[in-house]
C-alpha positions as CSV (number, residue, x, y, z in Angstrom):
1,X,-5.3,51.7,13.3
2,X,-4.6,51.2,9.6
3,X,-3.3,48.1,8.0
4,X,-1.3,48.1,5.1
5,X,-1.9,46.3,2.4
6,X,1.1,44.6,0.4
7,X,1.2,44.8,-3.4
8,X,3.1,41.8,-4.9
9,X,4.4,42.5,-8.2
10,X,4.5,39.5,-10.9
11,X,7.9,38.5,-11.6
12,X,9.3,39.7,-14.7
13,X,8.4,37.8,-17.8
14,X,11.6,35.3,-19.1
15,X,12.2,34.5,-22.5
16,X,11.7,30.6,-23.6
17,X,13.5,30.1,-26.6
18,X,16.7,31.9,-27.5
19,X,17.3,33.3,-31.0
20,X,19.6,30.0,-31.6
21,X,16.5,28.1,-30.9
22,X,14.7,29.6,-33.4
23,X,17.4,29.4,-35.9
24,X,17.7,25.7,-35.2
25,X,13.6,25.5,-35.4
26,X,13.8,27.2,-38.7
27,X,16.6,24.8,-40.1
28,X,14.1,22.1,-39.0
29,X,11.1,23.4,-40.5
30,X,13.5,23.9,-43.8
31,X,14.8,19.9,-43.8
32,X,10.7,19.4,-43.5
33,X,9.8,21.2,-46.3
34,X,12.5,19.5,-48.7
35,X,11.2,16.3,-47.8
36,X,7.6,17.2,-48.4
37,X,7.5,19.8,-51.0
38,X,3.9,17.8,-52.4
39,X,2.2,17.7,-48.9
40,X,-0.7,20.1,-48.8
41,X,-0.1,21.3,-45.3
42,X,3.6,22.1,-46.3
43,X,2.3,25.7,-46.9
44,X,1.5,26.4,-42.9
45,X,5.3,24.7,-42.6
46,X,6.2,27.7,-44.7
47,X,4.6,30.5,-43.2
48,X,6.3,29.2,-39.8
49,X,9.6,29.4,-41.3
50,X,9.3,32.4,-42.3
51,X,8.1,33.7,-39.1
52,X,10.8,32.0,-37.4
53,X,13.4,34.0,-39.7
54,X,11.5,37.5,-38.6
55,X,11.6,36.1,-35.0
56,X,15.4,35.5,-34.9
57,X,16.4,38.9,-36.3
58,X,15.0,40.3,-33.2
């Protein structure tokens, strides 16, 4: 007697953020950058700003 084993495939991944969300986040980061230009951490926010821009173009 053989028993069949069912394989359950994982559900397809869904996008968490839309392209519009990336644009909104990029605008918010730009606003922060303009308000905190002298902050030493602003270079990290600048990198985030550019990564968000490249993500929204996909």
